[in-house]
Structure formats: structure tokens, C-alpha cells
ROTI-290902 format. One record per residue: residue number from 1; residue in one letter; y, x, z of N, C-alpha, C in turn. Coordinates in nm, 2 decimals, padded with zeros to 4 digits, always signed. Layout:
! residues N
NODE     k   r     n_yy     n_xx     n_zz    ca_yy    ca_xx    ca_zz     c_yy     c_xx     c_zz
NODE   NUM   a        Y        X        Z        Y        X        Z        Y        X        Z
...
! end
This chain:
! residues 242
NODE     k   r     n_yy     n_xx     n_zz    ca_yy    ca_xx    ca_zz     c_yy     c_xx     c_zz
NODE     1   x   +12.41   +09.85   +11.01   +12.23   +09.86   +10.92   +12.19   +09.89   +11.08
NODE     2   x   +12.07   +09.82   +11.06   +11.98   +09.87   +11.20   +11.87   +09.90   +11.18
NODE     3   x   +11.76   +09.93   +11.24   +11.63   +09.96   +11.24   +11.61   +10.07   +11.17
NODE     4   x   +11.70   +10.16   +11.18   +11.64   +10.30   +11.11   +11.54   +10.37   +11.16
NODE     5   x   +11.50   +10.37   +11.27   +11.40   +10.45   +11.35   +11.27   +10.33   +11.32
NODE     6   x   +11.24   +10.24   +11.29   +11.15   +10.14   +11.26   +11.10   +10.15   +11.14
NODE     7   x   +11.22   +10.14   +11.05   +11.17   +10.19   +10.92   +11.09   +10.32   +10.93
NODE     8   x   +11.13   +10.45   +10.97   +11.08   +10.57   +10.96   +10.96   +10.55   +11.03
NODE     9   x   +10.89   +10.48   +11.12   +10.77   +10.43   +11.17   +10.67   +10.41   +11.08
NODE    10   x   +10.74   +10.27   +10.98   +10.70   +10.20   +10.91   +10.66   +10.31   +10.81
NODE    11   x   +10.72   +10.38   +10.72   +10.68   +10.47   +10.62   +10.57   +10.59   +10.69
NODE    12   x   +10.59   +10.62   +10.82   +10.49   +10.71   +10.85   +10.32   +10.64   +10.90
NODE    13   x   +10.33   +10.52   +10.92   +10.22   +10.45   +10.93   +10.16   +10.43   +10.81
NODE    14   x   +10.21   +10.37   +10.67   +10.15   +10.37   +10.55   +10.16   +10.45   +10.49
NODE    15   x   +10.15   +10.59   +10.53   +10.14   +10.69   +10.47   +10.21   +10.75   +10.33
NODE    16   x   +10.35   +10.69   +10.36   +10.39   +10.76   +10.32   +10.48   +10.67   +10.18
NODE    17   x   +10.40   +10.59   +10.16   +10.37   +10.44   +10.03   +10.49   +10.44   +09.93
NODE    18   x   +10.63   +10.41   +10.03   +10.70   +10.42   +09.93   +10.74   +10.55   +09.89
NODE    19   x   +10.71   +10.64   +09.91   +10.74   +10.75   +09.83   +10.65   +10.77   +09.65
NODE    20   x   +10.68   +10.69   +09.56   +10.62   +10.73   +09.44   +10.63   +10.85   +09.41
NODE    21   x   +10.52   +10.82   +09.33   +10.49   +10.98   +09.24   +10.50   +10.99   +09.08
NODE    22   x   +10.52   +11.10   +09.04   +10.51   +11.15   +08.89   +10.51   +11.33   +08.93
NODE    23   x   +10.42   +11.34   +08.81   +10.42   +11.47   +08.78   +10.53   +11.58   +08.79
NODE    24   x   +10.53   +11.66   +08.84   +10.65   +11.78   +08.85   +10.62   +11.87   +08.71
NODE    25   x   +10.73   +11.91   +08.69   +10.70   +11.95   +08.54   +10.78   +12.12   +08.57
NODE    26   x   +10.75   +12.16   +08.49   +10.78   +12.35   +08.50   +10.76   +12.40   +08.66
NODE    27   x   +10.70   +12.32   +08.74   +10.70   +12.39   +08.88   +10.57   +12.48   +08.88
NODE    28   x   +10.61   +12.64   +08.90   +10.50   +12.74   +08.89   +10.36   +12.69   +09.06
NODE    29   x   +10.28   +12.78   +09.05   +10.15   +12.76   +09.12   +10.24   +12.81   +09.29
NODE    30   x   +10.26   +12.73   +09.37   +10.28   +12.80   +09.53   +10.16   +12.91   +09.54
NODE    31   x   +10.29   +12.98   +09.61   +10.24   +13.10   +09.71   +10.17   +13.03   +09.76
NODE    32   x   +10.04   +13.04   +09.84   +09.98   +13.02   +09.93   +10.08   +13.07   +10.09
NODE    33   x   +10.05   +12.97   +10.17   +10.04   +12.99   +10.30   +10.00   +13.10   +10.38
NODE    34   x   +10.01   +13.12   +10.46   +09.95   +13.26   +10.54   +09.83   +13.20   +10.64
NODE    35   x   +09.70   +13.18   +10.61   +09.64   +13.09   +10.73   +09.60   +13.21   +10.90
NODE    36   x   +09.65   +13.12   +10.95   +09.54   +13.16   +11.10   +09.41   +13.11   +11.12
NODE    37   x   +09.35   +13.22   +11.17   +09.20   +13.13   +11.16   +09.21   +13.08   +11.32
NODE    38   x   +09.26   +13.09   +11.40   +09.23   +13.03   +11.57   +09.33   +12.92   +11.56
NODE    39   x   +09.25   +12.85   +11.67   +09.33   +12.74   +11.69   +09.37   +12.59   +11.58
NODE    40   x   +09.40   +12.50   +11.67   +09.44   +12.38   +11.61   +09.53   +12.35   +11.50
NODE    41   x   +09.48   +12.30   +11.40   +09.64   +12.27   +11.33   +09.74   +12.20   +11.42
NODE    42   x   +09.82   +12.28   +11.41   +09.95   +12.19   +11.45   +09.98   +12.02   +11.42
NODE    43   x   +09.92   +12.03   +11.26   +09.95   +11.90   +11.22   +09.89   +11.76   +11.29
NODE    44   x   +09.76   +11.82   +11.35   +09.67   +11.77   +11.45   +09.74   +11.73   +11.65
NODE    45   x   +09.79   +11.79   +11.63   +09.88   +11.82   +11.73   +09.97   +11.71   +11.74
NODE    46   x   +10.04   +11.66   +11.67   +10.15   +11.59   +11.65   +10.10   +11.48   +11.63
NODE    47   x   +10.00   +11.45   +11.60   +09.93   +11.32   +11.51   +09.98   +11.22   +11.61
NODE    48   x   +10.06   +11.10   +11.57   +10.06   +10.98   +11.64   +10.21   +11.01   +11.66
NODE    49   x   +10.27   +11.07   +11.69   +10.42   +11.07   +11.69   +10.51   +11.03   +11.56
NODE    50   x   +10.56   +10.97   +11.59   +10.64   +10.91   +11.44   +10.79   +10.89   +11.41
NODE    51   x   +10.86   +11.01   +11.47   +10.99   +11.01   +11.44   +11.07   +11.13   +11.43
NODE    52   x   +11.14   +11.20   +11.36   +11.18   +11.31   +11.41   +11.32   +11.31   +11.32
NODE    53   x   +11.46   +11.41   +11.37   +11.53   +11.44   +11.28   +11.51   +11.48   +11.11
NODE    54   x   +11.41   +11.54   +11.08   +11.39   +11.54   +10.93   +11.37   +11.41   +10.85
NODE    55   x   +11.30   +11.36   +10.93   +11.30   +11.20   +10.84   +11.32   +11.12   +10.87
NODE    56   x   +11.41   +11.08   +10.89   +11.53   +10.98   +10.94   +11.59   +10.86   +10.85
NODE    57   x   +11.64   +10.73   +10.89   +11.71   +10.64   +10.86   +11.84   +10.68   +10.89
NODE    58   x   +11.94   +10.65   +10.78   +12.07   +10.69   +10.88   +12.11   +10.55   +10.95
NODE    59   x   +12.19   +10.53   +11.03   +12.19   +10.46   +11.15   +12.32   +10.35   +11.13
NODE    60   x   +12.35   +10.26   +11.21   +12.48   +10.17   +11.15   +12.61   +10.26   +11.16
NODE    61   x   +12.58   +10.36   +11.23   +12.71   +10.43   +11.21   +12.71   +10.57   +11.10
NODE    62   x   +12.59   +10.53   +11.05   +12.59   +10.65   +10.93   +12.57   +10.80   +10.94
NODE    63   x   +12.46   +10.80   +11.02   +12.41   +10.94   +11.10   +12.27   +10.93   +11.13
NODE    64   x   +12.19   +11.04   +11.06   +12.07   +11.06   +11.10   +12.05   +11.08   +11.30
NODE    65   x   +11.99   +10.98   +11.33   +11.94   +11.04   +11.51   +11.88   +11.07   +11.54
NODE    66   x   +11.85   +11.17   +11.64   +11.75   +11.25   +11.71   +11.65   +11.15   +11.75
NODE    67   x   +11.52   +11.14   +11.72   +11.39   +11.03   +11.80   +11.34   +11.11   +11.91
NODE    68   x   +11.38   +11.22   +11.93   +11.28   +11.27   +12.03   +11.38   +11.26   +12.17
NODE    69   x   +11.32   +11.12   +12.26   +11.42   +11.14   +12.39   +11.39   +11.29   +12.46
NODE    70   x   +11.55   +11.30   +12.52   +11.53   +11.45   +12.59   +11.53   +11.54   +12.56
NODE    71   x   +11.48   +11.58   +12.45   +11.48   +11.67   +12.33   +11.55   +11.77   +12.42
NODE    72   x   +11.55   +11.91   +12.45   +11.60   +12.06   +12.48   +11.69   +12.02   +12.37
NODE    73   x   +11.81   +12.09   +12.40   +11.94   +12.08   +12.26   +11.96   +12.30   +12.25
NODE    74   x   +11.95   +12.34   +12.15   +11.96   +12.47   +12.15   +12.11   +12.49   +12.04
NODE    75   x   +12.16   +12.59   +12.13   +12.28   +12.63   +12.04   +12.27   +12.67   +11.93
NODE    76   x   +12.34   +12.61   +11.87   +12.39   +12.66   +11.68   +12.43   +12.76   +11.64
NODE    77   x   +12.36   +12.79   +11.55   +12.42   +12.93   +11.51   +12.46   +12.94   +11.36
NODE    78   x   +12.57   +12.97   +11.26   +12.62   +12.96   +11.18   +12.52   +13.02   +11.07
NODE    79   x   +12.53   +12.95   +10.94   +12.41   +12.99   +10.87   +12.50   +13.03   +10.73
NODE    80   x   +12.58   +13.12   +10.70   +12.62   +13.20   +10.66   +12.56   +13.32   +10.59
NODE    81   x   +12.50   +13.41   +10.65   +12.46   +13.54   +10.64   +12.31   +13.52   +10.49
NODE    82   x   +12.31   +13.59   +10.43   +12.22   +13.57   +10.34   +12.08   +13.71   +10.40
NODE    83   x   +11.99   +13.65   +10.40   +11.91   +13.70   +10.44   +11.83   +13.77   +10.32
NODE    84   x   +11.78   +13.69   +10.24   +11.72   +13.74   +10.08   +11.74   +13.57   +10.03
NODE    85   x   +11.75   +13.56   +09.84   +11.73   +13.47   +09.81   +11.86   +13.40   +09.84
NODE    86   x   +11.79   +13.27   +09.87   +11.89   +13.14   +09.88   +11.96   +13.11   +10.03
NODE    87   x   +12.08   +13.14   +10.05   +12.13   +13.06   +10.20   +12.13   +12.93   +10.22
NODE    88   x   +12.13   +12.85   +10.33   +12.14   +12.76   +10.41   +12.28   +12.66   +10.27
NODE    89   x   +12.40   +12.75   +10.27   +12.52   +12.70   +10.21   +12.50   +12.69   +10.06
NODE    90   x   +12.41   +12.80   +09.99   +12.39   +12.76   +09.85   +12.29   +12.69   +09.83
NODE    91   x   +12.21   +12.61   +09.90   +12.08   +12.51   +09.88   +12.19   +12.37   +09.92
NODE    92   x   +12.29   +12.37   +09.99   +12.40   +12.26   +10.02   +12.48   +12.24   +09.87
NODE    93   x   +12.53   +12.34   +09.84   +12.63   +12.36   +09.71   +12.51   +12.30   +09.61
NODE    94   x   +12.41   +12.36   +09.55   +12.31   +12.34   +09.46   +12.28   +12.18   +09.47
NODE    95   x   +12.22   +12.14   +09.59   +12.17   +12.00   +09.57   +12.31   +11.90   +09.55
NODE    96   x   +12.42   +11.89   +09.61   +12.57   +11.85   +09.62   +12.59   +11.82   +09.48
NODE    97   x   +12.51   +11.95   +09.39   +12.59   +11.93   +09.25   +12.47   +11.85   +09.17
NODE    98   x   +12.42   +11.81   +09.23   +12.31   +11.67   +09.13   +12.34   +11.56   +09.10
NODE    99   x   +12.37   +11.48   +09.02   +12.44   +11.35   +09.00   +12.42   +11.27   +09.11
NODE   100   x   +12.51   +11.17   +09.19   +12.50   +11.13   +09.31   +12.47   +11.11   +09.43
NODE   101   x   +12.49   +11.24   +09.47   +12.38   +11.30   +09.58   +12.51   +11.29   +09.68
NODE   102   x   +12.51   +11.28   +09.79   +12.57   +11.29   +09.94   +12.48   +11.34   +10.00
NODE   103   x   +12.56   +11.44   +10.03   +12.54   +11.59   +10.16   +12.59   +11.58   +10.26
NODE   104   x   +12.49   +11.57   +10.38   +12.59   +11.53   +10.51   +12.53   +11.65   +10.58
NODE   105   x   +12.63   +11.70   +10.64   +12.58   +11.82   +10.81   +12.62   +11.74   +10.88
NODE   106   x   +12.57   +11.74   +11.00   +12.62   +11.70   +11.12   +12.66   +11.76   +11.21
NODE   107   x   +12.78   +11.70   +11.27   +12.85   +11.82   +11.38   +12.93   +11.72   +11.47
NODE   108   x   +13.01   +11.78   +11.56   +13.11   +11.72   +11.65   +13.20   +11.64   +11.56
NODE   109   x   +13.21   +11.74   +11.46   +13.35   +11.70   +11.42   +13.36   +11.56   +11.40
NODE   110   x   +13.29   +11.52   +11.26   +13.22   +11.39   +11.21   +13.15   +11.33   +11.27
NODE   111   x   +13.14   +11.30   +11.46   +13.09   +11.23   +11.49   +12.95   +11.23   +11.49
NODE   112   x   +12.84   +11.30   +11.47   +12.75   +11.32   +11.45   +12.68   +11.34   +11.58
NODE   113   x   +12.52   +11.29   +11.64   +12.50   +11.29   +11.73   +12.44   +11.43   +11.74
NODE   114   x   +12.48   +11.49   +11.88   +12.50   +11.63   +11.96   +12.33   +11.75   +11.86
NODE   115   x   +12.22   +11.63   +11.91   +12.10   +11.67   +11.86   +12.07   +11.70   +11.78
NODE   116   x   +12.14   +11.66   +11.63   +12.14   +11.71   +11.49   +12.27   +11.78   +11.44
NODE   117   x   +12.36   +11.84   +11.52   +12.43   +11.92   +11.47   +12.36   +12.06   +11.40
NODE   118   x   +12.47   +12.09   +11.26   +12.37   +12.19   +11.21   +12.29   +12.16   +11.09
NODE   119   x   +12.22   +12.02   +11.12   +12.14   +12.01   +11.02   +12.19   +11.91   +10.93
NODE   120   x   +12.12   +11.96   +10.77   +12.21   +11.88   +10.65   +12.11   +11.79   +10.61
NODE   121   x   +12.19   +11.67   +10.56   +12.09   +11.55   +10.49   +12.12   +11.53   +10.34
NODE   122   x   +12.07   +11.48   +10.25   +12.04   +11.47   +10.13   +12.00   +11.33   +10.08
NODE   123   x   +12.11   +11.24   +10.02   +12.03   +11.13   +09.94   +12.11   +11.12   +09.84
NODE   124   x   +12.01   +11.02   +09.77   +12.10   +11.01   +09.67   +12.18   +10.86   +09.69
NODE   125   x   +12.30   +10.88   +09.64   +12.43   +10.74   +09.70   +12.49   +10.72   +09.63
NODE   126   x   +12.48   +10.75   +09.50   +12.58   +10.70   +09.35   +12.73   +10.63   +09.40
NODE   127   x   +12.69   +10.58   +09.48   +12.84   +10.45   +09.52   +12.89   +10.48   +09.63
NODE   128   x   +12.84   +10.59   +09.72   +12.92   +10.67   +09.85   +12.89   +10.54   +09.93
NODE   129   x   +12.83   +10.51   +09.95   +12.80   +10.41   +10.04   +12.73   +10.40   +10.19
NODE   130   x   +12.76   +10.49   +10.29   +12.68   +10.53   +10.40   +12.60   +10.41   +10.40
NODE   131   x   +12.65   +10.30   +10.42   +12.55   +10.21   +10.51   +12.43   +10.16   +10.41
NODE   132   x   +12.44   +10.18   +10.28   +12.30   +10.15   +10.22   +12.20   +10.30   +10.20
NODE   133   x   +12.24   +10.42   +10.27   +12.14   +10.51   +10.26   +11.99   +10.47   +10.36
NODE   134   x   +11.93   +10.52   +10.28   +11.78   +10.50   +10.35   +11.75   +10.66   +10.43
NODE   135   x   +11.62   +10.68   +10.29   +11.60   +10.77   +10.36   +11.60   +10.92   +10.27
NODE   136   x   +11.67   +11.05   +10.32   +11.68   +11.14   +10.25   +11.59   +11.22   +10.12
NODE   137   x   +11.58   +11.27   +10.08   +11.51   +11.35   +09.98   +11.47   +11.48   +10.01
NODE   138   x   +11.58   +11.54   +10.12   +11.52   +11.67   +10.14   +11.68   +11.69   +10.25
NODE   139   x   +11.63   +11.78   +10.34   +11.67   +11.81   +10.45   +11.68   +11.97   +10.48
NODE   140   x   +11.79   +12.03   +10.59   +11.77   +12.16   +10.58   +11.81   +12.15   +10.74
NODE   141   x   +11.69   +12.20   +10.81   +11.66   +12.17   +10.96   +11.68   +12.35   +11.05
NODE   142   x   +11.81   +12.35   +11.16   +11.84   +12.49   +11.17   +11.78   +12.58   +11.30
NODE   143   x   +11.68   +12.45   +11.35   +11.63   +12.47   +11.52   +11.53   +12.42   +11.52
NODE   144   x   +11.45   +12.47   +11.63   +11.31   +12.40   +11.71   +11.37   +12.25   +11.74
NODE   145   x   +11.31   +12.18   +11.77   +11.32   +12.05   +11.85   +11.22   +12.05   +11.98
NODE   146   x   +11.25   +12.08   +12.10   +11.14   +12.11   +12.19   +11.07   +11.97   +12.22
NODE   147   x   +10.93   +12.01   +12.21   +10.86   +11.87   +12.24   +10.82   +11.79   +12.10
NODE   148   x   +10.86   +11.87   +11.98   +10.83   +11.76   +11.89   +10.80   +11.89   +11.76
NODE   149   x   +10.88   +11.90   +11.72   +10.89   +12.07   +11.59   +10.95   +12.14   +11.64
NODE   150   x   +10.86   +12.25   +11.69   +10.86   +12.41   +11.71   +10.76   +12.50   +11.64
NODE   151   x   +10.72   +12.43   +11.55   +10.58   +12.51   +11.46   +10.65   +12.63   +11.40
NODE   152   x   +10.79   +12.60   +11.35   +10.84   +12.71   +11.24   +10.89   +12.81   +11.33
NODE   153   x   +10.93   +12.78   +11.44   +11.01   +12.90   +11.49   +11.16   +12.91   +11.46
NODE   154   x   +11.26   +12.77   +11.45   +11.35   +12.82   +11.41   +11.51   +12.87   +11.47
NODE   155   x   +11.47   +12.89   +11.59   +11.56   +12.91   +11.65   +11.56   +13.08   +11.67
NODE   156   x   +11.47   +13.16   +11.56   +11.51   +13.24   +11.52   +11.60   +13.31   +11.45
NODE   157   x   +11.73   +13.40   +11.51   +11.87   +13.42   +11.39   +11.80   +13.43   +11.28
NODE   158   x   +11.93   +13.37   +11.26   +11.91   +13.32   +11.10   +11.78   +13.23   +11.02
NODE   159   x   +11.72   +13.16   +11.06   +11.61   +13.13   +11.02   +11.62   +13.00   +11.00
NODE   160   x   +11.61   +12.92   +10.89   +11.60   +12.78   +10.86   +11.50   +12.70   +10.77
NODE   161   x   +11.51   +12.60   +10.76   +11.37   +12.57   +10.69   +11.43   +12.43   +10.60
NODE   162   x   +11.44   +12.46   +10.46   +11.46   +12.33   +10.36   +11.31   +12.30   +10.37
NODE   163   x   +11.33   +12.17   +10.39   +11.23   +12.03   +10.35   +11.26   +11.92   +10.23
NODE   164   x   +11.13   +11.93   +10.16   +11.17   +11.85   +10.03   +11.01   +11.71   +10.06
NODE   165   x   +11.11   +11.58   +10.00   +11.01   +11.49   +09.99   +10.99   +11.52   +09.84
NODE   166   x   +10.81   +11.55   +09.82   +10.84   +11.60   +09.61   +10.72   +11.48   +09.60
NODE   167   x   +10.65   +11.40   +09.71   +10.57   +11.30   +09.65   +10.47   +11.35   +09.62
NODE   168   x   +10.34   +11.24   +09.63   +10.21   +11.25   +09.65   +10.14   +11.37   +09.51
NODE   169   x   +10.19   +11.31   +09.39   +10.10   +11.42   +09.31   +10.13   +11.50   +09.30
NODE   170   x   +10.27   +11.57   +09.32   +10.31   +11.70   +09.30   +10.22   +11.76   +09.49
NODE   171   x   +10.24   +11.69   +09.56   +10.21   +11.76   +09.71   +10.05   +11.81   +09.70
NODE   172   x   +10.00   +11.76   +09.58   +09.86   +11.78   +09.59   +09.85   +11.89   +09.48
NODE   173   x   +09.94   +11.89   +09.40   +09.94   +11.99   +09.26   +09.98   +12.13   +09.33
NODE   174   x   +10.09   +12.14   +09.46   +10.15   +12.26   +09.51   +10.02   +12.31   +09.64
NODE   175   x   +09.98   +12.17   +09.69   +09.88   +12.24   +09.82   +09.71   +12.26   +09.80
NODE   176   x   +09.70   +12.18   +09.71   +09.56   +12.19   +09.65   +09.46   +12.07   +09.69
NODE   177   x   +09.55   +11.98   +09.79   +09.50   +11.85   +09.86   +09.56   +11.73   +09.85
NODE   178   x   +09.54   +11.62   +09.86   +09.65   +11.50   +09.89   +09.68   +11.51   +10.03
NODE   179   x   +09.85   +11.45   +10.02   +09.88   +11.46   +10.15   +09.82   +11.39   +10.26
NODE   180   x   +09.74   +11.26   +10.23   +09.67   +11.24   +10.34   +09.55   +11.29   +10.42
NODE   181   x   +09.52   +11.38   +10.31   +09.43   +11.49   +10.41   +09.47   +11.60   +10.49
NODE   182   x   +09.62   +11.65   +10.50   +09.66   +11.72   +10.55   +09.63   +11.70   +10.72
NODE   183   x   +09.59   +11.64   +10.79   +09.54   +11.63   +10.93   +09.44   +11.71   +10.98
NODE   184   x   +09.33   +11.66   +10.85   +09.18   +11.70   +10.86   +09.13   +11.80   +10.79
NODE   185   x   +09.25   +11.93   +10.74   +09.20   +12.04   +10.71   +09.18   +12.13   +10.83
NODE   186   x   +09.07   +12.24   +10.79   +09.03   +12.32   +10.96   +09.10   +12.45   +10.94
NODE   187   x   +09.21   +12.49   +10.87   +09.25   +12.61   +10.85   +09.44   +12.58   +10.90
NODE   188   x   +09.44   +12.65   +11.01   +09.58   +12.64   +11.12   +09.69   +12.71   +10.98
NODE   189   x   +09.79   +12.65   +10.95   +09.91   +12.73   +10.88   +09.96   +12.80   +10.94
NODE   190   x   +10.03   +12.90   +10.88   +10.16   +12.96   +10.93   +10.26   +12.89   +10.94
NODE   191   x   +10.34   +12.83   +11.03   +10.46   +12.76   +11.00   +10.57   +12.84   +11.01
NODE   192   x   +10.56   +12.95   +11.07   +10.68   +13.03   +11.05   +10.68   +13.15   +10.94
NODE   193   x   +10.62   +13.16   +10.81   +10.60   +13.24   +10.74   +10.73   +13.20   +10.65
NODE   194   x   +10.84   +13.29   +10.64   +10.94   +13.29   +10.52   +10.92   +13.30   +10.40
NODE   195   x   +11.01   +13.25   +10.30   +10.96   +13.25   +10.17   +10.83   +13.22   +10.14
NODE   196   x   +10.79   +13.12   +10.21   +10.64   +13.08   +10.12   +10.71   +12.88   +10.13
NODE   197   x   +10.59   +12.87   +10.07   +10.58   +12.71   +10.02   +10.49   +12.67   +10.16
NODE   198   x   +10.52   +12.57   +10.22   +10.42   +12.53   +10.26   +10.41   +12.40   +10.31
NODE   199   x   +10.29   +12.30   +10.41   +10.32   +12.13   +10.40   +10.42   +12.14   +10.51
NODE   200   x   +10.49   +12.05   +10.55   +10.58   +12.01   +10.65   +10.47   +12.02   +10.79
NODE   201   x   +10.56   +12.06   +10.89   +10.44   +12.07   +10.98   +10.43   +11.95   +11.05
NODE   202   x   +10.54   +11.84   +11.02   +10.52   +11.68   +11.08   +10.50   +11.59   +10.96
NODE   203   x   +10.57   +11.64   +10.87   +10.53   +11.54   +10.72   +10.49   +11.55   +10.64
NODE   204   x   +10.38   +11.62   +10.65   +10.31   +11.67   +10.54   +10.19   +11.57   +10.49
NODE   205   x   +10.21   +11.44   +10.56   +10.14   +11.33   +10.53   +10.21   +11.24   +10.43
NODE   206   x   +10.35   +11.24   +10.50   +10.39   +11.20   +10.38   +10.47   +11.25   +10.23
NODE   207   x   +10.42   +11.36   +10.19   +10.40   +11.49   +10.13   +10.55   +11.52   +10.07
NODE   208   x   +10.57   +11.59   +10.24   +10.70   +11.66   +10.25   +10.67   +11.82   +10.24
NODE   209   x   +10.74   +11.87   +10.19   +10.68   +12.03   +10.17   +10.82   +12.13   +10.24
NODE   210   x   +10.79   +12.22   +10.33   +10.89   +12.30   +10.35   +10.90   +12.46   +10.30
NODE   211   x   +11.01   +12.51   +10.28   +11.03   +12.69   +10.26   +11.13   +12.71   +10.39
NODE   212   x   +11.11   +12.77   +10.44   +11.17   +12.91   +10.48   +11.26   +13.02   +10.45
NODE   213   x   +11.39   +13.00   +10.46   +11.49   +13.11   +10.37   +11.41   +13.14   +10.28
NODE   214   x   +11.41   +13.04   +10.19   +11.37   +13.09   +10.04   +11.45   +13.23   +10.00
NODE   215   x   +11.34   +13.34   +09.92   +11.39   +13.44   +09.91   +11.31   +13.42   +09.73
NODE   216   x   +11.35   +13.57   +09.72   +11.23   +13.63   +09.57   +11.15   +13.54   +09.51
NODE   217   x   +11.02   +13.52   +09.66   +10.92   +13.48   +09.53   +10.93   +13.27   +09.56
NODE   218   x   +11.06   +13.22   +09.62   +11.05   +13.09   +09.59   +11.16   +13.01   +09.57
NODE   219   x   +11.24   +13.12   +09.56   +11.41   +13.04   +09.56   +11.40   +12.97   +09.40
NODE   220   x   +11.35   +13.02   +09.29   +11.34   +12.94   +09.21   +11.25   +12.79   +09.20
NODE   221   x   +11.14   +12.81   +09.28   +11.07   +12.69   +09.26   +11.14   +12.62   +09.39
NODE   222   x   +11.21   +12.66   +09.45   +11.27   +12.50   +09.55   +11.38   +12.46   +09.46
NODE   223   x   +11.45   +12.55   +09.38   +11.58   +12.46   +09.25   +11.46   +12.36   +09.21
NODE   224   x   +11.34   +12.42   +09.12   +11.34   +12.28   +09.07   +11.25   +12.19   +09.17
NODE   225   x   +11.19   +12.17   +09.27   +11.10   +12.11   +09.36   +11.24   +11.98   +09.41
NODE   226   x   +11.35   +12.10   +09.45   +11.52   +11.99   +09.46   +11.56   +11.91   +09.37
NODE   227   x   +11.51   +11.96   +09.18   +11.53   +11.88   +09.12   +11.46   +11.77   +09.10
NODE   228   x   +11.36   +11.80   +09.09   +11.26   +11.66   +09.13   +11.24   +11.60   +09.21
NODE   229   x   +11.28   +11.62   +09.32   +11.30   +11.53   +09.46   +11.41   +11.45   +09.38
NODE   230   x   +11.51   +11.47   +09.35   +11.61   +11.44   +09.36   +11.59   +11.30   +09.23
NODE   231   x   +11.48   +11.34   +09.15   +11.44   +11.25   +09.05   +11.41   +11.18   +09.13
NODE   232   x   +11.32   +11.14   +09.16   +11.23   +11.05   +09.24   +11.31   +10.98   +09.33
NODE   233   x   +11.43   +11.05   +09.36   +11.49   +10.95   +09.46   +11.62   +10.83   +09.34
NODE   234   x   +11.63   +10.89   +09.24   +11.71   +10.85   +09.18   +11.61   +10.68   +09.14
NODE   235   x   +11.49   +10.75   +09.07   +11.37   +10.62   +09.08   +11.38   +10.49   +09.18
NODE   236   x   +11.34   +10.56   +09.29   +11.34   +10.47   +09.42   +11.45   +10.38   +09.44
NODE   237   x   +11.57   +10.44   +09.40   +11.71   +10.36   +09.41   +11.72   +10.25   +09.30
NODE   238   x   +11.66   +10.29   +09.19   +11.66   +10.20   +09.06   +11.63   +10.10   +09.08
NODE   239   x   +11.50   +10.10   +09.14   +11.35   +10.02   +09.18   +11.44   +09.90   +09.24
NODE   240   x   +11.51   +09.98   +09.36   +11.58   +09.86   +09.49   +11.67   +09.79   +09.44
NODE   241   x   +11.72   +09.84   +09.28   +11.89   +09.77   +09.21   +11.80   +09.67   +09.14
NODE   242   x   +11.68   +09.67   +09.11   +11.66   +09.65   +09.01   +11.62   +09.48   +09.05
! end
């Protein structure tokens, strides 16, 4: 399978059209992200950049690939410490328990590109066919990618970011505006805040949201959003099979 990067670029260019929407039932109101009144929106600063490991298709070797040429690598940290709420390992266990999910954590041992080591990708793949996997419906990112994704300051000890493809309808319900308007929002969000639901720093326009270290305020919401994102992935898979 080839063309993974082109697929991501196409999805970004279409504003995330393939991510079909449905209302998210039982999801409480999002805790608003802390606003910082100075400076431009980080989403505007990255406008026009099309590729990042948060949102990549699997390549012909079955692995997400870092899309930022020459991005500096940062030493990986173990993520077993529990700061508050859900650890990364607990999220991986929860998502892996959903039907048909393939959870892949990149590492040297399984041949993943070094730039992706430590990051986790969740696919709906009931046939366990790596070659057929397309877009993940959720990811866990454990470090900054210099030159591309540094807004969350993920190089802080013990900090990770859960990213979820919630769909356009749920995104608007959670944030109060449609994903296509994210780049024009006048208020800069604090993408470093822990335990708050925020638009994804780079892929809000594709209806992705993020939570850094889900804790008391967002752990339950994170589970609900992951369950609903999984359901959307099932629907996309079934439409492709029809």
C-alpha cells in the first residue's frame, strides 16, 4: 500500500470530509480551554502544513511515518506514572478493549520509524490486516515534533496528549463552532493545559480534539468520546465494504 502521505494531504485539503458525523449521545459539556489573549492562534501559524504523525495513514510496511522531514527527535520517556486520572497505558487498554481495534505503539523492537517511537495509534481493523488500515480514529502522542507540533509542550515530564477524531457534529457541540472555523478564531487557546478538552493544535479543522493527561475533569468524557469515535470508524469501515 502506498500513498499514505498523499491520503492525509487529501483529507486535510477537503476539510476532513471523509469523517462522517453523527450526534454524540451522553457527552457532557466540555470544560472550556483556558484562553490567552496575546499572540496569533497557533492553528493559523501552521496553516498550509499538511502532514503530522497524529494524523497519518499506515505505509506499506504497516506503520505510521513521521511526515516532518528533519524533525528533531526527543528522548522518549516511559508513561506509566499516574499523574491524575487516566494514564496512557490505561487509555491503551480501554481502547484496545473495544471491538475490532488494533492498537499499535511504535517502537524500535517492532520496526517503527524512530520519530514515532512511543506514540500509539488506534485503528478499527476487525480483520487484523495491517495493509488495509487507513486513518486512526485516535492517537496518543508523547513528545513535541520540532518545527511542526510544539504547542502542547509535550516534552514536559509525564505529559502526553490524547487525540480523538470526533466528527464535525460532535466537534461543534463540544467547542461551540464548526471545525472549519477554527483557524479564524480570534482567541488563542492554551494547548498546554492539562485535563481540559481542547481542539487539536494542528487538526481541529478535521474535527479532531485533544486532552492532555485526562484527569478528574475529563477522564469520563475521554472514554465517551473514544467510544463514539470508534463507532464512527466502524461506520466508515462498513461503508467502504458496502
